[in-house]
TORPA-4810 file (N, C-alpha, C, O; in nm, 3 decimals):
<nodes>
NODE_1_0.075_-0.116_-0.004_-0.001_0.004_0.001_0.082_0.121_-0.015_0.183_0.128_0.055_M
NODE_2_0.056_0.216_-0.098_0.152_0.347_-0.115_0.049_0.446_-0.070_-0.060_0.470_-0.121_K
NODE_3_0.119_0.512_0.063_0.011_0.604_0.109_0.107_0.752_0.082_0.230_0.755_0.083_I
NODE_4_0.018_0.868_0.057_0.087_1.001_-0.007_-0.003_1.103_0.086_-0.118_1.071_0.118_Q
NODE_5_0.052_1.218_0.124_0.002_1.322_0.154_-0.016_1.419_0.034_0.067_1.424_-0.058_R
NODE_6_-0.139_1.505_0.039_-0.136_1.594_-0.059_-0.204_1.735_0.009_-0.288_1.728_0.099_F
NODE_7_-0.159_1.848_-0.042_-0.202_1.974_0.005_-0.262_2.058_-0.087_-0.195_2.056_-0.190_T
NODE_8_-0.359_2.133_-0.098_-0.376_2.228_-0.229_-0.468_2.311_-0.162_-0.532_2.268_-0.066_A
NODE_9_-0.484_2.463_-0.218_-0.560_2.565_-0.191_-0.723_2.515_-0.151_-0.778_2.560_-0.050_A
NODE_10_-0.784_2.429_-0.232_-0.912_2.395_-0.192_-0.934_2.226_-0.243_-0.846_2.172_-0.310_D
NODE_11_-1.016_2.178_-0.217_-1.053_2.029_-0.226_-1.054_2.000_-0.357_-1.002_1.894_-0.391_M
NODE_12_-1.113_2.084_-0.456_-1.105_2.008_-0.583_-0.963_2.012_-0.658_-0.935_1.953_-0.762_R
NODE_13_-0.887_2.089_-0.586_-0.738_2.094_-0.678_-0.687_1.972_-0.597_-0.640_1.890_-0.676_S
NODE_14_-0.681_1.934_-0.480_-0.652_1.837_-0.381_-0.650_1.699_-0.472_-0.553_1.629_-0.504_A
NODE_15_-0.800_1.682_-0.505_-0.846_1.586_-0.540_-0.804_1.533_-0.703_-0.801_1.419_-0.749_L
NODE_16_-0.776_1.664_-0.765_-0.741_1.646_-0.901_-0.603_1.611_-0.901_-0.551_1.563_-1.002_A
NODE_17_-0.532_1.635_-0.782_-0.369_1.605_-0.775_-0.350_1.468_-0.730_-0.262_1.401_-0.785_R
NODE_18_-0.423_1.414_-0.634_-0.458_1.266_-0.637_-0.505_1.185_-0.734_-0.477_1.066_-0.741_V
NODE_19_-0.578_1.247_-0.814_-0.610_1.161_-0.922_-0.521_1.126_-1.056_-0.520_1.031_-1.134_R
NODE_20_-0.437_1.261_-1.045_-0.310_1.285_-1.148_-0.214_1.191_-1.103_-0.164_1.111_-1.182_Q
NODE_21_-0.173_1.194_-0.939_-0.060_1.088_-0.905_-0.092_0.980_-0.906_-0.022_0.898_-0.965_E
NODE_22_-0.200_0.946_-0.845_-0.245_0.807_-0.768_-0.337_0.717_-0.882_-0.354_0.595_-0.883_Q
NODE_23_-0.380_0.800_-0.959_-0.510_0.742_-1.056_-0.626_0.717_-0.969_-0.635_0.726_-0.847_G
NODE_24_-0.729_0.679_-1.074_-0.850_0.632_-1.042_-0.900_0.572_-0.905_-0.991_0.611_-0.831_E
NODE_25_-0.800_0.449_-0.893_-0.823_0.371_-0.797_-0.774_0.408_-0.675_-0.757_0.322_-0.588_Q
NODE_26_-0.747_0.528_-0.655_-0.660_0.614_-0.518_-0.799_0.581_-0.424_-0.913_0.563_-0.468_A
NODE_27_-0.761_0.578_-0.293_-0.872_0.577_-0.191_-0.814_0.687_-0.113_-0.692_0.704_-0.107_V
NODE_28_-0.909_0.767_-0.048_-0.893_0.874_0.046_-0.925_0.834_0.179_-1.041_0.819_0.219_I
NODE_29_-0.812_0.815_0.255_-0.791_0.774_0.407_-0.855_0.904_0.505_-0.941_0.886_0.592_L
NODE_30_-0.805_1.014_0.478_-0.829_1.141_0.539_-0.831_1.254_0.486_-0.744_1.278_0.403_T
NODE_31_-0.913_1.340_0.513_-0.916_1.492_0.483_-0.948_1.605_0.571_-1.056_1.601_0.629_S
NODE_32_-0.871_1.702_0.590_-0.900_1.809_0.672_-0.825_1.933_0.626_-0.740_1.939_0.538_R
NODE_33_-0.873_2.035_0.706_-0.855_2.184_0.673_-0.733_2.225_0.716_-0.728_2.223_0.839_R
NODE_34_-0.656_2.252_0.677_-0.510_2.297_0.712_-0.505_2.464_0.694_-0.578_2.520_0.612_V
NODE_35_-0.425_2.529_0.770_-0.381_2.684_0.734_-0.389_2.733_0.573_-0.434_2.839_0.527_D
NODE_36_-0.336_2.630_0.511_-0.304_2.699_0.353_-0.406_2.651_0.267_-0.400_2.691_0.151_D
NODE_37_-0.510_2.563_0.301_-0.627_2.514_0.236_-0.667_2.365_0.306_-0.709_2.339_0.418_G
NODE_38_-0.639_2.292_0.203_-0.697_2.129_0.264_-0.557_2.025_0.240_-0.455_2.040_0.172_V
NODE_39_-0.600_1.929_0.318_-0.472_1.830_0.311_-0.557_1.698_0.319_-0.644_1.679_0.404_E
NODE_40_-0.519_1.601_0.209_-0.574_1.490_0.183_-0.467_1.370_0.204_-0.356_1.379_0.151_I
NODE_41_-0.505_1.249_0.290_-0.410_1.147_0.275_-0.477_1.052_0.180_-0.596_1.025_0.198_V
NODE_42_-0.410_1.000_0.081_-0.483_0.900_-0.013_-0.360_0.785_-0.029_-0.238_0.799_-0.030_A
NODE_43_-0.444_0.669_-0.041_-0.345_0.530_-0.077_-0.389_0.480_-0.197_-0.503_0.496_-0.241_A
NODE_44_-0.281_0.408_-0.263_-0.299_0.302_-0.355_-0.283_0.182_-0.311_-0.245_0.167_-0.195_T
NODE_45_-0.309_0.069_-0.393_-0.326_-0.082_-0.355_-0.354_-0.054_-0.217_-0.260_-0.056_-0.137_D
NODE_46_-0.458_-0.031_-0.182_-0.537_-0.022_-0.072_-0.599_-0.155_-0.009_-0.692_-0.215_-0.064_Y
NODE_47_-0.537_-0.200_0.120_-0.579_-0.351_0.187_-0.658_-0.279_0.279_-0.625_-0.185_0.351_D
NODE_48_-0.772_-0.338_0.266_-0.874_-0.288_0.381_-0.844_-0.373_0.524_-0.863_-0.315_0.631_V
NODE_49_-0.809_-0.481_0.524_-0.786_-0.555_0.642_-0.666_-0.489_0.741_-0.668_-0.479_0.863_E
NODE_50_-0.563_-0.449_0.649_-0.435_-0.359_0.717_-0.477_-0.257_0.778_-0.428_-0.234_0.889_L
NODE_51_-0.595_-0.155_0.716_-0.631_-0.056_0.773_-0.730_-0.075_0.906_-0.737_-0.005_1.006_V
NODE_52_-0.791_-0.175_0.876_-0.886_-0.203_1.002_-0.811_-0.259_1.126_-0.862_-0.260_1.238_R
NODE_53_-0.708_-0.299_1.103_-0.644_-0.361_1.205_-0.556_-0.247_1.249_-0.539_-0.248_1.371_Q
NODE_54_-0.486_-0.136_1.178_-0.454_-0.028_1.246_-0.540_0.068_1.306_-0.499_0.129_1.404_A
NODE_55_-0.661_0.093_1.258_-0.780_0.146_1.336_-0.799_0.085_1.472_-0.812_0.158_1.570_L
NODE_56_-0.801_-0.041_1.480_-0.845_-0.127_1.613_-0.737_-0.119_1.702_-0.754_-0.142_1.822_R
NODE_57_-0.596_-0.079_1.641_-0.473_-0.050_1.740_-0.445_-0.177_1.803_-0.425_-0.180_1.925_G
NODE_58_-0.440_-0.283_1.731_-0.421_-0.410_1.779_-0.252_-0.441_1.776_-0.170_-0.424_1.686_E
NODE_59_-0.237_-0.495_1.917_-0.113_-0.508_1.944_-0.023_-0.606_1.875_-0.080_-0.711_1.846_A
NODE_60_0.092_-0.599_1.845_0.172_-0.697_1.760_0.166_-0.830_1.855_0.163_-0.831_1.978_P
NODE_61_0.163_-0.938_1.771_0.164_-1.054_1.837_0.243_-1.097_1.942_0.360_-1.115_1.911_T
NODE_62_0.212_-1.121_2.069_0.286_-1.174_2.189_0.400_-1.279_2.175_0.372_-1.371_2.097_P
NODE_63_0.497_-1.285_2.223_0.622_-1.417_2.185_0.647_-1.437_2.317_0.613_-1.380_2.420_V
NODE_64_0.711_-1.527_2.292_0.762_-1.603_2.452_0.868_-1.515_2.466_0.914_-1.444_2.377_A
NODE_65_0.910_-1.523_2.602_1.012_-1.425_2.654_1.131_-1.550_2.624_1.112_-1.671_2.610_P
NODE_66_1.271_-1.465_2.619_1.378_-1.521_2.592_1.390_-1.641_2.711_1.313_-1.634_2.806_P
NODE_67_1.478_-1.739_2.704_1.505_-1.850_2.781_1.525_-1.785_2.905_1.450_-1.806_3.001_V
NODE_68_1.630_-1.703_2.909_1.666_-1.661_3.030_1.565_-1.592_3.122_1.573_-1.600_3.244_D
NODE_69_1.475_-1.526_3.060_1.383_-1.479_3.172_1.281_-1.579_3.204_1.203_-1.573_3.299_A
NODE_70_1.287_-1.673_3.116_1.173_-1.797_3.171_1.205_-1.847_3.301_1.114_-1.914_3.352_A
NODE_71_1.318_-1.831_3.376_1.338_-1.889_3.468_1.314_-1.801_3.618_1.352_-1.684_3.611_L
NODE_72_1.270_-1.835_3.719_1.260_-1.759_3.834_1.392_-1.722_3.867_1.490_-1.794_3.850_D
NODE_73_1.392_-1.589_3.925_1.518_-1.537_3.965_1.569_-1.629_4.084_1.690_-1.628_4.102_P
NODE_74_1.492_-1.709_4.167_1.529_-1.774_4.271_1.586_-1.897_4.251_1.658_-1.952_4.333_H
NODE_75_1.553_-1.945_4.133_1.567_-2.076_4.092_1.508_-2.184_4.141_1.558_-2.296_4.145_G
NODE_76_1.394_-2.150_4.181_1.310_-2.282_4.252_1.206_-2.348_4.124_1.184_-2.467_4.100_R
NODE_77_1.160_-2.245_4.066_1.081_-2.339_3.962_1.062_-2.249_3.834_1.061_-2.127_3.854_E
NODE_78_1.046_-2.294_3.707_1.005_-2.214_3.607_0.921_-2.065_3.611_0.805_-2.073_3.652_P
NODE_79_0.952_-1.979_3.587_0.857_-1.868_3.582_0.742_-1.891_3.461_0.772_-1.962_3.365_A
NODE_80_0.609_-1.828_3.473_0.527_-1.841_3.388_0.571_-1.782_3.228_0.608_-1.665_3.218_L
NODE_81_0.567_-1.844_3.143_0.585_-1.795_3.003_0.460_-1.769_2.918_0.354_-1.832_2.915_R
NODE_82_0.503_-1.652_2.845_0.360_-1.607_2.744_0.381_-1.731_2.622_0.492_-1.773_2.592_A
NODE_83_0.273_-1.771_2.569_0.277_-1.858_2.473_0.224_-1.771_2.360_0.137_-1.689_2.387_I
NODE_84_0.266_-1.783_2.250_0.248_-1.699_2.089_0.110_-1.711_2.082_0.060_-1.821_2.109_P
NODE_85_0.036_-1.613_2.048_-0.094_-1.641_1.978_-0.111_-1.636_1.836_-0.111_-1.530_1.774_V
NODE_86_-0.127_-1.767_1.777_-0.152_-1.742_1.640_-0.264_-1.659_1.577_-0.381_-1.695_1.581_D
NODE_87_-0.223_-1.544_1.518_-0.307_-1.449_1.452_-0.411_-1.501_1.346_-0.506_-1.432_1.310_P
NODE_88_-0.381_-1.662_1.286_-0.498_-1.704_1.206_-0.614_-1.746_1.304_-0.733_-1.743_1.271_E
NODE_89_-0.565_-1.789_1.434_-0.659_-1.850_1.520_-0.737_-1.715_1.573_-0.855_-1.724_1.606_I
NODE_90_-0.677_-1.607_1.578_-0.749_-1.513_1.640_-0.858_-1.466_1.534_-0.971_-1.443_1.577_V
NODE_91_-0.831_-1.450_1.397_-0.882_-1.417_1.293_-1.026_-1.521_1.284_-1.140_-1.475_1.276_A
NODE_92_-1.000_-1.636_1.287_-1.085_-1.751_1.279_-1.202_-1.739_1.371_-1.317_-1.773_1.344_L
NODE_93_-1.155_-1.683_1.489_-1.236_-1.698_1.623_-1.359_-1.561_1.561_-1.481_-1.570_1.547_R
NODE_94_-1.281_-1.461_1.539_-1.346_-1.331_1.480_-1.453_-1.362_1.394_-1.569_-1.328_1.418_R
NODE_95_-1.413_-1.434_1.278_-1.514_-1.459_1.150_-1.623_-1.559_1.232_-1.741_-1.538_1.205_E
NODE_96_-1.597_-1.653_1.320_-1.703_-1.764_1.359_-1.793_-1.635_1.428_-1.905_-1.613_1.382_I
NODE_97_-1.751_-1.566_1.519_-1.839_-1.479_1.617_-1.916_-1.392_1.485_-2.038_-1.383_1.489_V
NODE_98_-1.855_-1.340_1.389_-1.952_-1.272_1.274_-2.056_-1.345_1.218_-2.167_-1.299_1.191_A
NODE_99_-2.010_-1.495_1.198_-2.089_-1.571_1.100_-2.217_-1.606_1.233_-2.333_-1.576_1.203_M
NODE_100_-2.194_-1.658_1.353_-2.300_-1.680_1.427_-2.388_-1.528_1.447_-2.509_-1.535_1.467_R
NODE_101_-2.337_-1.423_1.443_-2.441_-1.303_1.453_-2.519_-1.306_1.333_-2.641_-1.315_1.350_E
NODE_102_-2.473_-1.299_1.203_-2.546_-1.314_1.072_-2.634_-1.436_1.090_-2.751_-1.400_1.081_T
NODE_103_-2.626_-1.538_1.106_-2.705_-1.645_1.135_-2.816_-1.594_1.217_-2.931_-1.583_1.174_I
NODE_104_-2.783_-1.567_1.325_-2.891_-1.530_1.427_-2.982_-1.440_1.379_-3.103_-1.456_1.398_E
NODE_105_-2.930_-1.328_1.308_-2.992_-1.229_1.258_-3.083_-1.259_1.147_-3.197_-1.214_1.138_R
NODE_106_-3.022_-1.346_1.052_-3.122_-1.400_0.943_-3.224_-1.496_0.995_-3.333_-1.499_0.937_E
NODE_107_-3.200_-1.581_1.104_-3.313_-1.657_1.147_-3.414_-1.591_1.203_-3.527_-1.639_1.191_L
NODE_108_-3.393_-1.458_1.284_-3.484_-1.385_1.350_-3.559_-1.318_1.248_-3.675_-1.292_1.281_G
NODE_109_-3.524_-1.282_1.131_-3.597_-1.217_1.020_-3.629_-1.327_0.940_-3.614_-1.311_0.819_R
NODE_110_-3.674_-1.445_0.982_-3.685_-1.558_0.884_-3.855_-1.564_0.917_-3.895_-1.633_1.010_F
NODE_111_-3.935_-1.497_0.844_-4.082_-1.508_0.900_-4.173_-1.586_0.798_-4.124_-1.632_0.694_G
NODE_112_-4.284_-1.596_0.824_-4.389_-1.661_0.749_-4.416_-1.637_0.615_-4.467_-1.720_0.541_E
NODE_113_-4.375_-1.499_0.575_-4.397_-1.467_0.434_-4.276_-1.541_0.349_-4.285_-1.574_0.231_E
NODE_114_-4.162_-1.562_0.431_-4.067_-1.662_0.367_-4.122_-1.799_0.316_-4.115_-1.840_0.200_R
NODE_115_-4.178_-1.865_0.428_-4.199_-1.985_0.433_-4.317_-1.993_0.342_-4.328_-2.099_0.279_L
NODE_116_-4.413_-1.896_0.321_-4.511_-1.895_0.202_-4.472_-1.870_0.059_-4.539_-1.903_-0.039_R
NODE_117_-4.346_-1.801_0.058_-4.296_-1.747_-0.046_-4.351_-1.632_-0.131_-4.344_-1.624_-0.254_G
NODE_118_-4.397_-1.559_-0.058_-4.437_-1.427_-0.113_-4.336_-1.345_-0.121_-4.307_-1.283_-0.018_V
NODE_119_-4.256_-1.323_-0.243_-4.136_-1.262_-0.268_-4.168_-1.113_-0.231_-4.065_-1.070_-0.179_R
NODE_120_-4.259_-1.018_-0.234_-4.293_-0.882_-0.220_-4.268_-0.861_-0.031_-4.202_-0.772_0.024_V
NODE_121_-4.330_-0.954_0.022_-4.319_-0.916_0.168_-4.170_-0.980_0.234_-4.105_-0.917_0.318_R
NODE_122_-4.141_-1.079_0.195_-3.992_-1.102_0.252_-3.886_-0.991_0.193_-3.779_-0.969_0.250_A
NODE_123_-3.933_-0.915_0.057_-3.826_-0.806_0.039_-3.846_-0.677_0.135_-3.762_-0.597_0.175_Q
NODE_124_-4.001_-0.684_0.163_-4.022_-0.551_0.274_-3.973_-0.616_0.421_-3.963_-0.550_0.525_A
NODE_125_-3.952_-0.718_0.412_-3.886_-0.754_0.568_-3.784_-0.715_0.563_-3.754_-0.653_0.665_L
NODE_126_-3.681_-0.722_0.465_-3.554_-0.719_0.442_-3.497_-0.556_0.443_-3.395_-0.505_0.489_D
NODE_127_-3.617_-0.500_0.367_-3.607_-0.354_0.356_-3.610_-0.279_0.508_-3.524_-0.208_0.561_D
NODE_128_-3.751_-0.324_0.561_-3.760_-0.254_0.712_-3.653_-0.269_0.831_-3.632_-0.184_0.918_L
NODE_129_-3.580_-0.412_0.815_-3.501_-0.459_0.899_-3.353_-0.364_0.855_-3.269_-0.349_0.943_A
NODE_130_-3.335_-0.317_0.747_-3.236_-0.245_0.709_-3.226_-0.135_0.765_-3.128_-0.088_0.822_R
NODE_131_-3.367_-0.075_0.745_-3.388_0.071_0.827_-3.363_0.083_0.974_-3.348_0.190_1.034_Y
NODE_132_-3.361_-0.028_1.022_-3.355_-0.047_1.160_-3.483_-0.047_1.234_-3.489_-0.008_1.351_G
NODE_133_-3.592_-0.091_1.164_-3.729_-0.113_1.209_-3.755_-0.233_1.349_-3.689_-0.336_1.363_C
NODE_134_-3.848_-0.194_1.425_-3.852_-0.332_1.499_-3.911_-0.437_1.450_-4.012_-0.432_1.379_D
NODE_135_-3.848_-0.548_1.489_-3.899_-0.690_1.398_-4.064_-0.695_1.407_-4.135_-0.734_1.314_P
NODE_136_-4.112_-0.652_1.530_-4.242_-0.701_1.525_-4.352_-0.637_1.434_-4.450_-0.683_1.377_D
NODE_137_-4.289_-0.498_1.444_-4.367_-0.369_1.347_-4.313_-0.409_1.197_-4.387_-0.369_1.107_L
NODE_138_-4.224_-0.464_1.167_-4.187_-0.502_1.031_-4.286_-0.598_0.995_-4.368_-0.577_0.907_A
NODE_139_-4.277_-0.732_1.081_-4.348_-0.849_1.052_-4.503_-0.778_1.011_-4.568_-0.840_0.927_R
NODE_140_-4.552_-0.678_1.055_-4.692_-0.655_1.075_-4.729_-0.585_0.932_-4.820_-0.619_0.856_S
NODE_141_-4.634_-0.474_0.913_-4.618_-0.405_0.787_-4.605_-0.499_0.659_-4.669_-0.483_0.555_I
NODE_142_-4.509_-0.605_0.684_-4.482_-0.709_0.545_-4.623_-0.794_0.538_-4.663_-0.821_0.425_A
NODE_143_-4.687_-0.830_0.631_-4.811_-0.884_0.635_-4.909_-0.814_0.568_-4.977_-0.869_0.481_A
NODE_144_-4.931_-0.651_0.611_-5.026_-0.587_0.555_-5.003_-0.575_0.396_-5.098_-0.529_0.332_S
NODE_145_-4.885_-0.611_0.324_-4.872_-0.578_0.191_-4.946_-0.707_0.109_-4.912_-0.824_0.125_I
NODE_146_-5.034_-0.670_0.034_-5.082_-0.771_-0.059_-4.998_-0.849_-0.139_-4.916_-0.799_-0.216_P
NODE_147_-5.019_-0.988_-0.122_-4.949_-1.089_-0.182_-4.916_-1.037_-0.340_-4.799_-1.035_-0.379_A
NODE_148_-5.005_-1.004_-0.409_-5.004_-0.966_-0.552_-4.952_-0.854_-0.599_-4.962_-0.825_-0.718_D
NODE_149_-4.879_-0.765_-0.496_-4.841_-0.641_-0.516_-4.702_-0.652_-0.608_-4.601_-0.720_-0.586_T
NODE_150_-4.729_-0.572_-0.705_-4.595_-0.576_-0.818_-4.495_-0.525_-0.748_-4.510_-0.428_-0.674_V
NODE_151_-4.379_-0.589_-0.767_-4.244_-0.561_-0.694_-4.180_-0.422_-0.695_-4.103_-0.391_-0.605_P
NODE_152_-4.209_-0.340_-0.795_-4.205_-0.200_-0.822_-4.248_-0.090_-0.716_-4.192_0.012_-0.677_G
NODE_153_-4.378_-0.154_-0.683_-4.485_-0.057_-0.622_-4.437_-0.084_-0.462_-4.412_0.010_-0.386_R
NODE_154_-4.431_-0.197_-0.431_-4.387_-0.248_-0.274_-4.319_-0.160_-0.192_-4.354_-0.143_-0.075_S
NODE_155_-4.203_-0.089_-0.254_-4.136_-0.006_-0.134_-4.222_0.105_-0.119_-4.224_0.147_-0.004_R
NODE_156_-4.294_0.166_-0.201_-4.376_0.305_-0.170_-4.478_0.262_-0.069_-4.502_0.324_0.035_G
NODE_157_-4.545_0.134_-0.114_-4.649_0.088_-0.011_-4.600_0.055_0.107_-4.673_0.085_0.201_L
NODE_158_-4.512_0.009_0.130_-4.429_-0.034_0.272_-4.396_0.098_0.329_-4.428_0.094_0.448_Q
NODE_159_-4.347_0.210_0.300_-4.305_0.342_0.333_-4.446_0.403_0.381_-4.452_0.467_0.487_L
NODE_160_-4.550_0.385_0.309_-4.678_0.439_0.346_-4.729_0.369_0.468_-4.763_0.434_0.566_A
NODE_161_-4.737_0.242_0.466_-4.797_0.150_0.588_-4.669_0.196_0.724_-4.707_0.225_0.838_L
NODE_162_-4.548_0.195_0.692_-4.471_0.264_0.799_-4.529_0.397_0.874_-4.555_0.415_0.993_L
NODE_163_-4.541_0.482_0.764_-4.562_0.656_0.799_-4.714_0.612_0.873_-4.725_0.644_0.992_A
NODE_164_-4.800_0.557_0.825_-4.945_0.502_0.910_-4.948_0.503_1.046_-5.027_0.559_1.122_K
NODE_165_-4.824_0.415_1.073_-4.787_0.350_1.178_-4.721_0.427_1.298_-4.696_0.385_1.411_S
NODE_166_-4.695_0.568_1.235_-4.652_0.613_1.319_-4.749_0.726_1.414_-4.831_0.801_1.360_I
NODE_167_-4.728_0.724_1.544_-4.832_0.786_1.600_-4.792_0.932_1.643_-4.685_0.959_1.696_L
NODE_168_-4.888_1.023_1.615_-4.886_1.182_1.615_-4.964_1.191_1.724_-5.071_1.131_1.735_I
NODE_169_-4.912_1.268_1.815_-5.010_1.333_1.931_-5.110_1.434_1.882_-5.085_1.500_1.781_P
NODE_170_-5.229_1.451_1.952_-5.320_1.550_1.917_-5.263_1.664_1.956_-5.252_1.742_1.861_T
NODE_171_-5.219_1.708_2.068_-5.157_1.816_2.124_-5.027_1.847_2.083_-4.955_1.759_2.036_H
NODE_172_-4.982_1.979_2.098_-4.847_1.996_2.066_-4.748_2.003_2.191_-4.751_2.084_2.284_E
NODE_173_-4.654_1.894_2.168_-4.591_1.887_2.305_-4.494_2.014_2.339_-4.470_2.059_2.451_P
NODE_174_-4.446_2.058_2.214_-4.352_2.216_2.235_-4.405_2.323_2.297_-4.335_2.407_2.353_I
NODE_175_-4.553_2.329_2.292_-4.641_2.418_2.354_-4.625_2.394_2.530_-4.605_2.488_2.607_L
NODE_176_-4.635_2.276_2.564_-4.636_2.251_2.709_-4.508_2.277_2.799_-4.499_2.287_2.921_E
NODE_177_-4.406_2.285_2.693_-4.285_2.332_2.780_-4.207_2.181_2.786_-4.233_2.092_2.705_G
NODE_178_-4.120_2.171_2.881_-4.025_2.083_2.939_-3.933_2.029_2.856_-3.873_2.115_2.792_G
NODE_179_-3.895_1.907_2.831_-3.801_1.826_2.780_-3.861_1.758_2.652_-3.966_1.694_2.653_V
NODE_180_-3.777_1.780_2.536_-3.852_1.673_2.445_-3.729_1.614_2.397_-3.632_1.685_2.369_L
NODE_181_-3.724_1.471_2.384_-3.606_1.374_2.309_-3.655_1.339_2.198_-3.777_1.323_2.195_A
NODE_182_-3.581_1.317_2.083_-3.583_1.221_1.943_-3.481_1.154_1.971_-3.371_1.203_1.994_L
NODE_183_-3.516_0.994_1.973_-3.448_0.937_1.957_-3.474_0.833_1.837_-3.581_0.794_1.790_I
NODE_184_-3.322_0.794_1.798_-3.309_0.724_1.629_-3.174_0.698_1.616_-3.090_0.730_1.700_G
NODE_185_-3.151_0.638_1.504_-3.033_0.600_1.480_-2.977_0.739_1.382_-3.051_0.821_1.327_A
NODE_186_-2.832_0.738_1.378_-2.759_0.820_1.299_-2.839_0.848_1.147_-2.870_0.749_1.082_T
NODE_187_-2.863_0.954_1.107_-2.882_0.989_0.953_-3.064_0.956_0.942_-3.110_0.938_0.829_G
NODE_188_-3.149_0.952_1.055_-3.274_0.945_1.017_-3.372_1.043_0.983_-3.483_1.031_0.930_V
NODE_189_-3.300_1.156_1.028_-3.393_1.284_1.044_-3.395_1.361_1.155_-3.421_1.480_1.139_G
NODE_190_-3.374_1.317_1.265_-3.396_1.360_1.396_-3.368_1.532_1.395_-3.443_1.610_1.454_K
NODE_191_-3.284_1.561_1.342_-3.251_1.704_1.358_-3.334_1.801_1.225_-3.341_1.923_1.237_T
NODE_192_-3.383_1.740_1.119_-3.469_1.796_1.008_-3.589_1.784_1.000_-3.652_1.834_0.906_T
NODE_193_-3.657_1.703_1.114_-3.804_1.665_1.113_-3.852_1.803_1.168_-3.972_1.824_1.186_T
</nodes>
């Protein structure tokens, strides 16, 4: 992986330099404002796993201490030794945990609609789960979609059903004063609603 730092007066110029020197396959790692414009750190031959490992701040693999240090200074018994950890075993454990989570998530979403083979409802379940919708609400909305719905029309229908299920208070809570909290995932529109 070849990492390079670029500075320019504005973002457009910096991106043009990245494209010119590293090509279309360059990956922007960071960008920030500096006194004389912007700074971009870009990489070519990008290895996702190396970057993830660096971001996690994984320590180097521990190794056994030298033989001299393995003996107790009083000479009575051997001191405890560190056993090297195989990085492939650690990676395998992480992969198994990720697979387990994926299987549990998929089995949790496996509803009646999948068993009955209603493709539009199964797609609605997937979409609503991706939105972060409560599983019970997602099943209820998916069950409300007619089985003969045209696939291109199902998304609009599921969003309309979702909008209908949102409770709207009859009184204006802001007029009453007090504290009002909006809770939701990042990017769902809490600020702009």
